[in-house]
C-alpha positions in Angstrom: -7.4 -25.0 -9.9 -6.8 -21.5 -11.1 -4.7 -20.9 -13.9 -3.0 -17.8 -12.0 -3.4 -15.8 -8.7 -2.4 -12.2 -8.3 -2.2 -11.9 -4.6 0.2 -10.0 -2.6 0.6 -10.5 1.0 3.4 -8.3 3.1 4.6 -6.8 6.4 6.7 -3.9 6.6 7.2 -0.5 7.3 6.3 3.0 5.6 9.1 4.9 4.1 7.1 8.0 3.9 4.1 9.6 5.3 1.1 8.3 2.8 0.4 10.8 0.4 -3.7 11.4 0.4 -5.1 12.9 -2.7 -8.5 13.1 -4.4 -9.3 12.3 -8.3 -11.5 14.9 -10.0 -14.8 13.1 -8.8 -14.0 13.5 -5.3 -12.5 9.6 -5.0 -9.6 9.5 -2.2 -6.3 7.6 -3.1 -3.3 7.4 -0.9 0.1 6.1 -2.0 3.2 5.4 -0.1 6.3 3.2 -0.2 6.7 0.1 1.7 10.0 -1.5 3.0 10.1 -5.0 3.2 13.2 -6.2 5.2 14.9 -9.5 4.9 17.9 -10.9 6.7 19.7 -14.1 6.6 23.2 -15.8 7.3 25.7 -16.5 4.6 28.0 -19.4 4.3 30.3 -17.9 7.0 27.6 -17.1 9.5 27.5 -13.3 9.1 24.1 -11.7 8.9 23.1 -10.0 5.9 20.2 -7.7 5.4 18.4 -6.6 2.5 15.5 -4.4 1.9 12.9 -4.4 -1.3 10.8 -1.4 -1.7 7.4 -1.6 -3.0 4.9 1.2 -4.3 1.5 0.7 -2.5 -1.9 2.3 -3.3 -5.2 2.6 -1.4 -8.8 3.8 -2.6 -11.7 5.2 -0.8 -12.3 4.7 2.7 -9.3 2.8 3.3 -7.2 5.5 1.5 -8.6 8.2 4.0 -7.6 6.0 6.9 -3.9 5.6 5.6 -3.9 9.3 5.3 -5.2 9.9 8.8 -3.1 7.0 10.9 -0.3 5.7 8.9 3.1 7.7 9.3 6.8 6.9 8.0 8.1 4.1 9.8 4.6 2.6 10.8 4.5 -1.1 10.4 1.8 -2.7 8.5 0.6 -5.9 7.3 -1.4 -5.7 3.7 -2.9 -7.8 1.3 -3.7 -6.9 -2.1 -2.9 -7.2 -5.9 -0.2 -6.4 -8.1 -1.0 -4.0 -10.9 1.0 -2.3 -13.5 -0.6 1.0 -14.7 0.6 3.2 -17.9 0.1 6.8 -18.7 1.7 9.3 -21.3 3.9 12.3 -20.2 5.6 14.4 -22.6 4.8 12.2 -25.5 6.4 9.3 -23.5 4.8 6.1 -22.2 5.4 5.8 -18.5 4.6 2.4 -16.5 4.4 2.1 -12.5 3.9 -1.2 -10.9 2.1 -1.1 -7.7 0.3 -3.1 -5.0 -3.6 -2.3 -4.9 -4.5 -2.7 -1.2 -7.4 -4.6 -0.1 -7.0 -5.3 3.5 -4.6 -3.6 6.1 -3.8 -4.0 9.7 -1.6 -1.5 11.5 0.8 -3.6 13.6 2.2 -0.8 15.8 -1.2 -0.6 17.3 -4.1 1.4 17.0 -4.1 5.0 17.6 -4.7 6.1 21.2 -8.2 7.4 22.0 -8.6 9.1 25.3 -5.2 8.1 26.5 -6.1 4.3 26.2 -4.7 1.8 23.5 -7.7 0.8 21.4 -7.8 -2.6 19.9 -5.8 -3.6 16.5 -8.8 -3.9 13.7 -7.8 -4.7 10.2 -9.1 -2.2 7.8 -10.7 -3.9 4.4 -11.4 -2.5 1.1 -14.3 -4.9 0.3 -13.7 -6.8 -3.3 -13.8 -3.4 -5.2 -11.5 -4.1 -7.9 -13.2 -1.1 -9.9 -10.9 1.0 -7.4 -7.9 0.7 -9.4 -6.3 3.5 -11.6 -7.6 1.9 -14.4 -11.0 2.0 -13.2 -10.7 5.7 -11.8 -12.7 8.2 -13.7 -10.0 10.8 -14.5 -7.0 8.6 -15.8 -4.7 11.1 -14.1 -1.2 10.0 -12.9 -1.2 9.2 -9.2 
């Protein structure tokens, strides 16, 4: 049995349109926030709601797909790993914890093609853990 597991699975809605950028070497990177909503009934039977926000990042072809097809409010399923990166800005060390996406499924349906809905297809980034910011070639803040 493994001593640990770094695996994130979530379904949520984008809080804003993805921001698609390219590293100095031309590698695509997309980032966005994802709202994870939870609801429950308290002891008095009142419905309570809470939203957790997570920052997400996708690399390479998956980043380009995110930039092209996802919009604010899109409902998606993601799988990935939790990663914390750091950088220096104005002499101060900064940190960001985010989900590096490996697999993505658009739950609102696939984009329309010739007026017809196409089938939902998962979009996968094949086990390329070198896609993380630590593995990027320019070390810039994302």
